[in-house]
VEXFIDREN-423109 format. One record per atom (N, C-alpha, C): residue in three letters; residue number from 1; atom name; y, x, z. Coordinates in nm, 3 decimals. Last residue first. Layout:
N
 res   n atom   north    east      up
 Ala NUM   CA       Y       X       Z
...
This chain:
190
 res   n atom   north    east      up
 Phe 190    N   1.882  -2.492   0.166
 Phe 190   CA   1.897  -2.633   0.199
 Phe 190    C   1.902  -2.653   0.348
 Tyr 189    N   1.894  -2.269  -0.104
 Tyr 189   CA   1.927  -2.291   0.037
 Tyr 189    C   1.944  -2.440   0.059
 Phe 188    N   1.704  -2.088  -0.319
 Phe 188   CA   1.753  -2.224  -0.296
 Phe 188    C   1.772  -2.243  -0.146
 Lys 187    N   1.739  -1.805  -0.527
 Lys 187   CA   1.713  -1.863  -0.395
 Lys 187    C   1.772  -2.003  -0.391
 Leu 186    N   1.618  -1.573  -0.747
 Leu 186   CA   1.679  -1.706  -0.739
 Leu 186    C   1.640  -1.766  -0.606
 Gly 185    N   1.660  -1.244  -0.885
 Gly 185   CA   1.607  -1.338  -0.788
 Gly 185    C   1.683  -1.468  -0.793
 Phe 184    N   1.568  -0.947  -1.052
 Phe 184   CA   1.642  -1.072  -1.050
 Phe 184    C   1.578  -1.165  -0.948
 Gln 183    N   1.607  -0.593  -1.045
 Gln 183   CA   1.529  -0.713  -1.021
 Gln 183    C   1.623  -0.833  -1.016
 Met 182    N   1.573  -0.258  -1.156
 Met 182   CA   1.649  -0.383  -1.149
 Met 182    C   1.554  -0.496  -1.118
 Glu 181    N   1.602   0.086  -1.089
 Glu 181   CA   1.517  -0.032  -1.093
 Glu 181    C   1.607  -0.154  -1.081
 Arg 180    N   1.641   0.421  -1.192
 Arg 180   CA   1.700   0.289  -1.173
 Arg 180    C   1.595   0.179  -1.183
 Pro 179    N   1.385   0.638  -1.050
 Pro 179   CA   1.487   0.600  -1.147
 Pro 179    C   1.540   0.460  -1.118
 Gly 178    N   1.351   0.728  -0.695
 Gly 178   CA   1.304   0.695  -0.828
 Gly 178    C   1.418   0.661  -0.924
 Ile 177    N   1.431   1.008  -0.503
 Ile 177   CA   1.456   0.866  -0.530
 Ile 177    C   1.415   0.840  -0.673
 Ala 176    N   1.348   1.263  -0.515
 Ala 176   CA   1.352   1.200  -0.383
 Ala 176    C   1.369   1.050  -0.396
 Thr 175    N   1.116   1.381  -0.764
 Thr 175   CA   1.246   1.329  -0.722
 Thr 175    C   1.235   1.266  -0.584
 Gly 174    N   0.944   1.695  -0.826
 Gly 174   CA   0.957   1.550  -0.822
 Gly 174    C   1.097   1.509  -0.781
 Thr 173    N   0.931   1.966  -0.803
 Thr 173   CA   0.831   1.902  -0.889
 Thr 173    C   0.840   1.749  -0.887
 Val 172    N   1.127   2.251  -0.792
 Val 172   CA   1.119   2.110  -0.757
 Val 172    C   1.022   2.045  -0.855
 Arg 171    N   1.079   2.586  -0.672
 Arg 171   CA   1.079   2.486  -0.780
 Arg 171    C   1.065   2.345  -0.723
 Gly 170    N   1.042   2.783  -0.489
 Gly 170   CA   1.179   2.743  -0.518
 Gly 170    C   1.191   2.636  -0.624
 Phe 169    N   0.737   2.878  -0.636
 Phe 169   CA   0.832   2.899  -0.526
 Phe 169    C   0.974   2.864  -0.570
 Thr 168    N   0.549   2.863  -0.837
 Thr 168   CA   0.619   2.738  -0.802
 Thr 168    C   0.722   2.756  -0.691
 Ala 167    N   0.457   3.122  -0.873
 Ala 167   CA   0.476   3.037  -0.992
 Ala 167    C   0.558   2.912  -0.960
 Pro 166    N   0.420   3.239  -0.617
 Pro 166   CA   0.536   3.274  -0.699
 Pro 166    C   0.559   3.184  -0.820
 Thr 165    N   0.340   3.175  -0.332
 Thr 165   CA   0.301   3.101  -0.453
 Thr 165    C   0.412   3.120  -0.555
 Asp 164    N   0.454   3.295  -0.119
 Asp 164   CA   0.332   3.358  -0.171
 Asp 164    C   0.267   3.272  -0.280
 Pro 163    N   0.674   3.139  -0.043
 Pro 163   CA   0.695   3.251  -0.135
 Pro 163    C   0.568   3.321  -0.183
 Thr 162    N   0.719   2.815  -0.023
 Thr 162   CA   0.609   2.907   0.008
 Thr 162    C   0.615   3.025  -0.087
 Ala 161    N   0.873   2.591  -0.066
 Ala 161   CA   0.927   2.697   0.020
 Ala 161    C   0.819   2.795   0.062
 Asn 160    N   0.957   2.393  -0.338
 Asn 160   CA   0.849   2.465  -0.272
 Asn 160    C   0.908   2.581  -0.193
 Pro 159    N   1.228   2.158  -0.283
 Pro 159   CA   1.161   2.267  -0.353
 Pro 159    C   1.047   2.326  -0.270
 Gln 158    N   1.236   1.802  -0.267
 Gln 158   CA   1.247   1.930  -0.199
 Gln 158    C   1.171   2.039  -0.276
 Gly 157    N   1.373   1.615  -0.549
 Gly 157   CA   1.297   1.632  -0.426
 Gly 157    C   1.315   1.772  -0.369
 Phe 156    N   1.691   1.507  -0.679
 Phe 156   CA   1.569   1.586  -0.686
 Phe 156    C   1.505   1.602  -0.549
 Ser 155    N   1.819   1.239  -0.809
 Ser 155   CA   1.820   1.304  -0.678
 Ser 155    C   1.687   1.376  -0.667
 Ala 154    N   1.993   1.136  -1.083
 Ala 154   CA   1.873   1.210  -1.043
 Ala 154    C   1.896   1.278  -0.909
 His 153    N   2.124   0.816  -1.109
 His 153   CA   2.153   0.955  -1.075
 His 153    C   2.025   1.023  -1.026
 Asn 152    N   2.153   0.551  -1.199
 Asn 152   CA   2.040   0.633  -1.245
 Asn 152    C   2.065   0.782  -1.223
 Phe 151    N   2.329   0.383  -1.088
 Phe 151   CA   2.383   0.474  -1.189
 Phe 151    C   2.278   0.571  -1.240
 Ala 150    N   2.160   0.243  -0.902
 Ala 150   CA   2.229   0.172  -1.011
 Ala 150    C   2.279   0.264  -1.122
 Asn 149    N   1.941   0.248  -0.723
 Asn 149   CA   1.984   0.368  -0.795
 Asn 149    C   2.057   0.323  -0.922
 Phe 148    N   1.874  -0.086  -0.795
 Phe 148   CA   1.847   0.024  -0.702
 Phe 148    C   1.864   0.153  -0.780
 Leu 147    N   2.030  -0.390  -0.833
 Leu 147   CA   2.005  -0.261  -0.898
 Leu 147    C   1.987  -0.155  -0.790
 Glu 146    N   1.992  -0.738  -0.872
 Glu 146   CA   1.996  -0.623  -0.784
 Glu 146    C   1.956  -0.497  -0.859
 Trp 145    N   2.121  -1.040  -0.901
 Trp 145   CA   2.084  -0.929  -0.990
 Trp 145    C   2.101  -0.804  -0.906
 Arg 144    N   2.062  -1.372  -0.803
 Arg 144   CA   2.083  -1.232  -0.762
 Arg 144    C   2.037  -1.138  -0.873
 Phe 143    N   2.183  -1.695  -0.740
 Phe 143   CA   2.123  -1.605  -0.839
 Phe 143    C   2.159  -1.463  -0.798
 Gln 142    N   2.139  -1.954  -0.522
 Gln 142   CA   2.195  -1.820  -0.534
 Gln 142    C   2.113  -1.742  -0.637
 Ile 141    N   2.234  -2.281  -0.453
 Ile 141   CA   2.145  -2.194  -0.530
 Ile 141    C   2.215  -2.059  -0.542
 Arg 140    N   2.260  -2.507  -0.186
 Arg 140   CA   2.318  -2.394  -0.258
 Arg 140    C   2.206  -2.321  -0.331
 Tyr 139    N   2.356  -2.800  -0.006
 Tyr 139   CA   2.264  -2.727  -0.091
 Tyr 139    C   2.336  -2.614  -0.164
 Arg 138    N   2.566  -2.912   0.133
 Arg 138   CA   2.442  -2.883   0.204
 Arg 138    C   2.350  -2.793   0.124
 Asp 137    N   2.783  -2.998  -0.011
 Asp 137   CA   2.807  -2.928   0.116
 Asp 137    C   2.680  -2.892   0.193
 Ala 136    N   2.720  -3.076  -0.271
 Ala 136   CA   2.699  -3.171  -0.162
 Ala 136    C   2.710  -3.107  -0.024
 Trp 135    N   2.657  -2.745  -0.387
 Trp 135   CA   2.688  -2.886  -0.412
 Trp 135    C   2.650  -2.967  -0.288
 Ala 134    N   2.716  -2.414  -0.512
 Ala 134   CA   2.697  -2.509  -0.402
 Ala 134    C   2.725  -2.650  -0.450
 Ile 133    N   2.607  -2.119  -0.625
 Ile 133   CA   2.645  -2.251  -0.676
 Ile 133    C   2.612  -2.352  -0.567
 Asn 132    N   2.674  -1.779  -0.636
 Asn 132   CA   2.642  -1.893  -0.552
 Asn 132    C   2.693  -2.020  -0.615
 Lys 131    N   2.560  -1.483  -0.755
 Lys 131   CA   2.631  -1.603  -0.798
 Lys 131    C   2.582  -1.718  -0.712
 Leu 130    N   2.586  -1.134  -0.715
 Leu 130   CA   2.533  -1.261  -0.670
 Leu 130    C   2.621  -1.375  -0.718
 Val 129    N   2.481  -0.815  -0.776
 Val 129   CA   2.577  -0.916  -0.821
 Val 129    C   2.513  -1.050  -0.788
 Ala 128    N   2.438  -0.506  -0.606
 Ala 128   CA   2.392  -0.642  -0.636
 Ala 128    C   2.509  -0.726  -0.683
 Met 127    N   2.319  -0.164  -0.575
 Met 127   CA   2.421  -0.266  -0.596
 Met 127    C   2.357  -0.402  -0.623
 Asp 126    N   2.300   0.157  -0.449
 Asp 126   CA   2.226   0.034  -0.469
 Asp 126    C   2.329  -0.078  -0.475
 Trp 125    N   2.337   0.486  -0.530
 Trp 125   CA   2.411   0.361  -0.518
 Trp 125    C   2.315   0.247  -0.545
 Thr 124    N   2.295   0.819  -0.408
 Thr 124   CA   2.243   0.696  -0.466
 Thr 124    C   2.333   0.577  -0.436
 Asn 123    N   2.212   1.133  -0.371
 Asn 123   CA   2.332   1.059  -0.409
 Asn 123    C   2.280   0.932  -0.475
 Ile 122    N   2.078   1.391  -0.157
 Ile 122   CA   2.066   1.273  -0.243
 Ile 122    C   2.203   1.208  -0.263
 Gly 121    N   2.003   1.748  -0.165
 Gly 121   CA   2.050   1.624  -0.104
 Gly 121    C   2.028   1.506  -0.197
 Asn 120    N   1.747   1.997  -0.155
 Asn 120   CA   1.841   1.913  -0.229
 Asn 120    C   1.879   1.789  -0.149
 Gly 119    N   1.720   2.221   0.133
 Gly 119   CA   1.675   2.159   0.009
 Gly 119    C   1.785   2.074  -0.056
 Glu 118    N   1.789   2.524   0.286
 Glu 118   CA   1.831   2.384   0.270
 Glu 118    C   1.789   2.333   0.133
 Leu 117    N   1.616   2.734   0.503
 Leu 117   CA   1.641   2.698   0.363
 Leu 117    C   1.679   2.551   0.355
 Ile 116    N   1.551   2.769   0.765
 Ile 116   CA   1.664   2.848   0.714
 Ile 116    C   1.699   2.814   0.569
 Asn 115    N   1.351   2.670   0.955
 Asn 115   CA   1.452   2.584   0.891
 Asn 115    C   1.574   2.662   0.841
 Val 114    N   1.308   2.962   1.148
 Val 114   CA   1.263   2.826   1.119
 Val 114    C   1.380   2.749   1.057
 Gly 113    N   1.356   3.291   1.000
 Gly 113   CA   1.365   3.188   1.102
 Gly 113    C   1.310   3.054   1.055
 Ala 112    N   1.174   3.574   0.913
 Ala 112   CA   1.246   3.456   0.864
 Ala 112    C   1.242   3.347   0.970
 Thr 111    N   1.009   3.776   1.002
 Thr 111   CA   1.142   3.764   1.063
 Thr 111    C   1.221   3.643   1.015
 Gly 110    N   0.660   3.680   1.054
 Gly 110   CA   0.771   3.744   0.984
 Gly 110    C   0.904   3.716   1.053
 Tyr 109    N   0.411   3.749   1.298
 Tyr 109   CA   0.497   3.654   1.230
 Tyr 109    C   0.610   3.730   1.164
 Arg 108    N   0.121   3.959   1.243
 Arg 108   CA   0.250   3.929   1.307
 Arg 108    C   0.318   3.817   1.230
 Pro 107    N  -0.162   4.182   1.257
 Pro 107   CA  -0.102   4.051   1.230
 Pro 107    C   0.029   4.032   1.305
 Asn 106    N  -0.307   4.430   1.196
 Asn 106   CA  -0.166   4.427   1.238
 Asn 106    C  -0.102   4.291   1.211
 Ala 105    N  -0.552   4.264   1.067
 Ala 105   CA  -0.502   4.401   1.054
 Ala 105    C  -0.352   4.399   1.078
 Phe 104    N  -0.676   4.012   1.065
 Phe 104   CA  -0.634   4.069   1.193
 Phe 104    C  -0.593   4.216   1.183
 Pro 103    N  -0.867   4.047   0.765
 Pro 103   CA  -0.817   3.967   0.876
 Pro 103    C  -0.782   4.052   0.998
 Thr 102    N  -0.756   4.213   0.485
 Thr 102   CA  -0.848   4.222   0.597
 Thr 102    C  -0.791   4.140   0.713
 Thr 101    N  -0.548   4.173   0.323
 Thr 101   CA  -0.677   4.130   0.270
 Thr 101    C  -0.782   4.134   0.380
 Lys 100    N  -0.207   4.092   0.340
 Lys 100   CA  -0.328   4.139   0.407
 Lys 100    C  -0.452   4.088   0.335
 Arg  99    N   0.081   4.161   0.263
 Arg  99   CA  -0.026   4.098   0.184
 Arg  99    C  -0.160   4.151   0.235
 Pro  98    N   0.352   4.087   0.457
 Pro  98   CA   0.237   4.175   0.444
 Pro  98    C   0.125   4.103   0.371
 Trp  97    N   0.636   3.987   0.271
 Trp  97   CA   0.534   3.957   0.369
 Trp  97    C   0.418   4.052   0.348
 Asn  96    N   0.970   3.907   0.195
 Asn  96   CA   0.863   4.005   0.190
 Asn  96    C   0.762   3.964   0.296
 Phe  95    N   1.236   3.761   0.007
 Phe  95   CA   1.131   3.752   0.107
 Phe  95    C   1.027   3.861   0.084
 Ala  94    N   1.401   3.776  -0.202
 Ala  94   CA   1.466   3.778  -0.071
 Ala  94    C   1.363   3.773   0.043
 Asn  93    N   1.257   3.737  -0.430
 Asn  93   CA   1.279   3.876  -0.390
 Asn  93    C   1.351   3.888  -0.256
 Ile  92    N   1.273   3.467  -0.477
 Ile  92   CA   1.148   3.518  -0.418
 Ile  92    C   1.164   3.662  -0.370
 Asp  91    N   1.538   3.266  -0.416
 Asp  91   CA   1.504   3.397  -0.473
 Asp  91    C   1.380   3.452  -0.403
 Phe  90    N   1.538   2.914  -0.490
 Phe  90   CA   1.537   3.025  -0.395
 Phe  90    C   1.489   3.152  -0.466
 Met  89    N   1.524   2.749  -0.707
 Met  89   CA   1.637   2.731  -0.618
 Met  89    C   1.651   2.849  -0.521
 Pro  88    N   1.423   2.848  -1.039
 Pro  88   CA   1.400   2.837  -0.894
 Pro  88    C   1.530   2.824  -0.815
 Ser  87    N   1.533   2.628  -1.307
 Ser  87   CA   1.499   2.761  -1.256
 Ser  87    C   1.485   2.749  -1.104
 Asp  86    N   1.541   2.355  -1.347
 Asp  86   CA   1.534   2.444  -1.463
 Asp  86    C   1.496   2.587  -1.425
 Val  85    N   1.515   2.278  -1.066
 Val  85   CA   1.447   2.208  -1.175
 Val  85    C   1.430   2.302  -1.294
 Gly  84    N   1.664   2.392  -0.864
 Gly  84   CA   1.520   2.406  -0.858
 Gly  84    C   1.444   2.339  -0.972
 Asn  83    N   1.931   2.404  -0.888
 Asn  83   CA   1.879   2.290  -0.812
 Asn  83    C   1.727   2.291  -0.806
 Ser  82    N   2.096   2.720  -0.840
 Ser  82   CA   2.012   2.629  -0.916
 Ser  82    C   1.970   2.513  -0.826
 Asp  81    N   2.173   3.006  -0.769
 Asp  81   CA   2.261   2.898  -0.812
 Asp  81    C   2.183   2.802  -0.902
 Leu  80    N   1.967   3.094  -0.489
 Leu  80   CA   2.009   3.115  -0.627
 Leu  80    C   2.095   2.995  -0.665
 Tyr  79    N   1.926   3.227  -0.161
 Tyr  79   CA   1.974   3.121  -0.251
 Tyr  79    C   2.009   3.172  -0.391
 Pro  78    N   1.857   3.426   0.021
 Pro  78   CA   1.750   3.349  -0.042
 Pro  78    C   1.796   3.250  -0.149
 Asn  77    N   1.956   3.754   0.048
 Asn  77   CA   2.009   3.619   0.035
 Asn  77    C   1.905   3.534  -0.040
 Gly  76    N   1.694   3.943   0.219
 Gly  76   CA   1.811   3.927   0.133
 Gly  76    C   1.858   3.783   0.133
 Val  75    N   1.465   3.942   0.369
 Val  75   CA   1.523   4.074   0.340
 Val  75    C   1.647   4.064   0.250
 Leu  74    N   1.262   3.795   0.600
 Leu  74   CA   1.380   3.767   0.517
 Leu  74    C   1.452   3.899   0.496
 Asp  73    N   0.911   3.792   0.599
 Asp  73   CA   1.033   3.861   0.640
 Asp  73    C   1.144   3.821   0.545
 Pro  72    N   0.742   3.470   0.634
 Pro  72   CA   0.765   3.601   0.574
 Pro  72    C   0.884   3.670   0.641
 Arg  71    N   0.532   3.308   0.876
 Arg  71   CA   0.660   3.321   0.808
 Arg  71    C   0.672   3.459   0.746
 Cys  70    N   0.239   3.101   0.879
 Cys  70   CA   0.306   3.229   0.904
 Cys  70    C   0.438   3.230   0.829
 Phe  69    N   0.154   2.791   1.023
 Phe  69   CA   0.199   2.867   0.907
 Phe  69    C   0.266   2.996   0.952
 Asn  68    N  -0.139   2.642   1.152
 Asn  68   CA  -0.009   2.705   1.175
 Asn  68    C   0.028   2.787   1.051
 Asn  67    N  -0.393   2.565   1.094
 Asn  67   CA  -0.290   2.462   1.084
 Asn  67    C  -0.151   2.515   1.119
 Ser  66    N  -0.552   2.789   1.139
 Ser  66   CA  -0.529   2.747   1.000
 Ser  66    C  -0.424   2.637   0.986
 Ala  65    N  -0.399   3.008   1.383
 Ala  65   CA  -0.493   2.903   1.343
 Ala  65    C  -0.456   2.852   1.204
 Ser  64    N  -0.321   3.355   1.318
 Ser  64   CA  -0.291   3.221   1.367
 Ser  64    C  -0.400   3.125   1.322
 Asn  63    N  -0.242   3.616   1.244
 Asn  63   CA  -0.350   3.591   1.339
 Asn  63    C  -0.334   3.453   1.403
 Cys  62    N  -0.066   3.649   1.039
 Cys  62   CA  -0.009   3.638   1.174
 Cys  62    C  -0.114   3.603   1.279
 Asn  61    N  -0.219   3.683   0.811
 Asn  61   CA  -0.099   3.766   0.829
 Asn  61    C  -0.045   3.761   0.971
 Asn  60    N  -0.410   3.492   0.805
 Asn  60   CA  -0.451   3.623   0.855
 Asn  60    C  -0.331   3.713   0.877
 Val  59    N  -0.305   3.274   0.677
 Val  59   CA  -0.289   3.280   0.823
 Val  59    C  -0.338   3.412   0.882
 Asn  58    N  -0.140   3.251   0.391
 Asn  58   CA  -0.248   3.333   0.445
 Asn  58    C  -0.229   3.350   0.596
 Asn  57    N   0.098   3.114   0.320
 Asn  57   CA  -0.027   3.041   0.340
 Asn  57    C  -0.137   3.120   0.409
 Val  56    N   0.409   3.133   0.462
 Val  56   CA   0.308   3.209   0.391
 Val  56    C   0.174   3.143   0.423
 Arg  55    N   0.724   2.964   0.429
 Arg  55   CA   0.590   2.979   0.488
 Arg  55    C   0.501   3.063   0.398
 Pro  54    N   1.045   2.876   0.527
 Pro  54   CA   0.967   2.957   0.434
 Pro  54    C   0.833   2.988   0.501
 Asp  53    N   1.119   2.543   0.608
 Asp  53   CA   1.069   2.671   0.659
 Asp  53    C   1.007   2.749   0.545
 Leu  52    N   1.413   2.351   0.537
 Leu  52   CA   1.276   2.390   0.507
 Leu  52    C   1.245   2.525   0.572
 Trp  51    N   1.612   2.062   0.587
 Trp  51   CA   1.590   2.205   0.611
 Trp  51    C   1.442   2.236   0.596
 Phe  50    N   1.727   1.833   0.335
 Phe  50   CA   1.648   1.864   0.454
 Phe  50    C   1.633   2.016   0.466
 Gly  49    N   2.068   1.814   0.204
 Gly  49   CA   1.922   1.826   0.198
 Gly  49    C   1.857   1.851   0.333
 Ser  48    N   2.319   1.559   0.264
 Ser  48   CA   2.276   1.694   0.231
 Ser  48    C   2.124   1.701   0.244
 Arg  47    N   2.383   1.239   0.113
 Arg  47   CA   2.343   1.325   0.225
 Arg  47    C   2.305   1.463   0.174
 Phe  46    N   2.508   0.922   0.048
 Phe  46   CA   2.516   1.063   0.013
 Phe  46    C   2.467   1.141   0.134
 Thr  45    N   2.476   0.593  -0.052
 Thr  45   CA   2.425   0.695   0.040
 Thr  45    C   2.441   0.833  -0.024
 Thr  44    N   2.600   0.266  -0.060
 Thr  44   CA   2.611   0.401  -0.114
 Thr  44    C   2.559   0.499  -0.010
 Ile  43    N   2.548  -0.057  -0.148
 Ile  43   CA   2.519   0.039  -0.041
 Ile  43    C   2.514   0.176  -0.107
 Ala  42    N   2.729  -0.350  -0.243
 Ala  42   CA   2.677  -0.216  -0.272
 Ala  42    C   2.646  -0.143  -0.142
 Ser  41    N   2.805  -0.660  -0.413
 Ser  41   CA   2.776  -0.581  -0.293
 Ser  41    C   2.717  -0.447  -0.333
 Val  40    N   2.999  -0.930  -0.522
 Val  40   CA   2.945  -0.798  -0.555
 Val  40    C   2.919  -0.725  -0.424
 Thr  39    N   2.990  -1.273  -0.610
 Thr  39   CA   3.002  -1.171  -0.506
 Thr  39    C   2.937  -1.042  -0.557
 Trp  38    N   3.121  -1.582  -0.731
 Trp  38   CA   3.061  -1.451  -0.759
 Trp  38    C   3.089  -1.353  -0.644
 Gly  37    N   3.242  -1.838  -0.725
 Gly  37   CA   3.125  -1.810  -0.643
 Gly  37    C   3.054  -1.678  -0.669
 Gly  36    N   3.345  -1.940  -1.062
 Gly  36   CA   3.361  -1.921  -0.918
 Gly  36    C   3.231  -1.883  -0.850
 Leu  35    N   3.268  -1.983  -1.328
 Leu  35   CA   3.350  -1.866  -1.295
 Leu  35    C   3.364  -1.839  -1.145
 Ile  34    N   3.093  -2.211  -1.323
 Ile  34   CA   3.064  -2.094  -1.407
 Ile  34    C   3.138  -1.970  -1.356
 Lys  33    N   3.202  -2.394  -1.148
 Lys  33   CA   3.058  -2.362  -1.133
 Lys  33    C   3.020  -2.237  -1.213
 Asp  32    N   3.459  -2.410  -1.256
 Asp  32   CA   3.440  -2.347  -1.125
 Asp  32    C   3.294  -2.310  -1.103
 Thr  31    N   3.406  -2.555  -1.488
 Thr  31   CA   3.457  -2.417  -1.499
 Thr  31    C   3.437  -2.343  -1.369
 Ile  30    N   3.328  -2.797  -1.364
 Ile  30   CA   3.234  -2.724  -1.451
 Ile  30    C   3.277  -2.578  -1.464
 Ala  29    N   3.559  -2.878  -1.218
 Ala  29   CA   3.431  -2.854  -1.151
 Ala  29    C   3.334  -2.771  -1.235
 Asn  28    N   3.860  -2.699  -1.315
 Asn  28   CA   3.778  -2.820  -1.306
 Asn  28    C   3.639  -2.781  -1.253
 Met  27    N   4.079  -2.499  -1.111
 Met  27   CA   3.976  -2.513  -1.215
 Met  27    C   3.905  -2.648  -1.202
 Asn  26    N   4.275  -2.428  -0.932
 Asn  26   CA   4.286  -2.560  -0.994
 Asn  26    C   4.185  -2.578  -1.108
 Ser  25    N   4.234  -2.172  -0.855
 Ser  25   CA   4.203  -2.275  -0.757
 Ser  25    C   4.211  -2.415  -0.815
 Gly  24    N   4.266  -1.934  -0.997
 Gly  24   CA   4.186  -2.042  -1.054
 Gly  24    C   4.152  -2.151  -0.956
 Phe  23    N   4.292  -1.713  -0.727
 Phe  23   CA   4.304  -1.731  -0.872
 Phe  23    C   4.213  -1.844  -0.917
 Pro  22    N   4.245  -1.738  -0.448
 Pro  22   CA   4.380  -1.710  -0.498
 Pro  22    C   4.398  -1.734  -0.648
 Lys  21    N   4.026  -2.026  -0.391
 Lys  21   CA   4.051  -1.882  -0.401
 Lys  21    C   4.192  -1.860  -0.457
 Gly  20    N   3.952  -2.291  -0.408
 Gly  20   CA   3.985  -2.237  -0.277
 Gly  20    C   4.015  -2.089  -0.275
 Lys  19    N   3.750  -2.241  -0.690
 Lys  19   CA   3.807  -2.338  -0.596
 Lys  19    C   3.830  -2.272  -0.460
 Gly  18    N   3.817  -1.913  -0.837
 Gly  18   CA   3.741  -2.036  -0.819
 Gly  18    C   3.810  -2.127  -0.720
 Trp  17    N   3.827  -1.569  -0.747
 Trp  17   CA   3.861  -1.679  -0.834
 Trp  17    C   3.763  -1.795  -0.816
 Pro  16    N   3.786  -1.309  -0.617
 Pro  16   CA   3.889  -1.405  -0.574
 Pro  16    C   3.925  -1.513  -0.675
 Leu  15    N   3.453  -1.222  -0.515
 Leu  15   CA   3.557  -1.219  -0.618
 Leu  15    C   3.655  -1.335  -0.597
 Glu  14    N   3.370  -1.073  -0.222
 Glu  14   CA   3.367  -1.201  -0.290
 Glu  14    C   3.483  -1.205  -0.388
 Tyr  13    N   3.198  -0.791  -0.148
 Tyr  13   CA   3.328  -0.837  -0.196
 Tyr  13    C   3.309  -0.967  -0.273
 Val  12    N   3.064  -0.573   0.077
 Val  12   CA   3.041  -0.703   0.016
 Val  12    C   3.179  -0.756  -0.021
 Leu  11    N   2.933  -0.246   0.129
 Leu  11   CA   3.044  -0.338   0.107
 Leu  11    C   2.993  -0.467   0.047
 Ser  10    N   2.859   0.051   0.306
 Ser  10   CA   2.815  -0.076   0.248
 Ser  10    C   2.936  -0.167   0.234
 Asn   9    N   2.781   0.392   0.311
 Asn   9   CA   2.885   0.291   0.306
 Asn   9    C   2.826   0.163   0.248
 Val   8    N   2.703   0.692   0.458
 Val   8   CA   2.648   0.565   0.412
 Val   8    C   2.760   0.463   0.420
 Phe   7    N   2.658   1.032   0.460
 Phe   7   CA   2.759   0.927   0.445
 Phe   7    C   2.689   0.804   0.389
 Arg   6    N   2.587   1.329   0.623
 Arg   6   CA   2.532   1.201   0.575
 Arg   6    C   2.644   1.100   0.573
 Gln   5    N   2.502   1.662   0.687
 Gln   5   CA   2.603   1.568   0.636
 Gln   5    C   2.534   1.444   0.582
 Lys   4    N   2.277   1.783   0.803
 Lys   4   CA   2.412   1.818   0.851
 Lys   4    C   2.521   1.725   0.801
 Ile   3    N   1.992   1.670   0.938
 Ile   3   CA   2.071   1.656   0.815
 Ile   3    C   2.216   1.676   0.855
 Asn   2    N   1.702   1.782   1.074
 Asn   2   CA   1.846   1.780   1.094
 Asn   2    C   1.915   1.773   0.958
 Asp   1    N   1.403   1.604   1.139
 Asp   1   CA   1.480   1.692   1.054
 Asp   1    C   1.629   1.673   1.080
């Protein structure tokens, strides 16, 4: 699939306080164990949607095998101002197709091109807060709090691109990324 726009950014930032840092370098050992050694990291992903083919399920329309999809005719602007959740993303009236009941009666492929409909993109932030506690220059414990889809932003899945299913055409029935998930971890390095 061709994705026309994609941005991925990752960062790791060690907070600047504690022993050997710009702020609080003169902390006592107990205060440093509490306030020092914190790190924040994140991976951000933004991308445009996948391209979809408008398809007609009835293979008799184009005299094709059952694993090939026929295309409708494109007769107008297929886009509506919607994400496909509350109302359809695509206009069913922008497509026309021969509604054949008799097999092989003037079969043909429609005029709609391949990959002419763009689905929903995604916007997600995965983040982590880490606390490192070191001792004896050899041992370290790391506490991790990780958040996937940290801001719980809804990234909707791809809409139905089959205009001969009018009840669901242009509709989204799921998400591309799940809701926010959190997990905690504890690592011991030696």
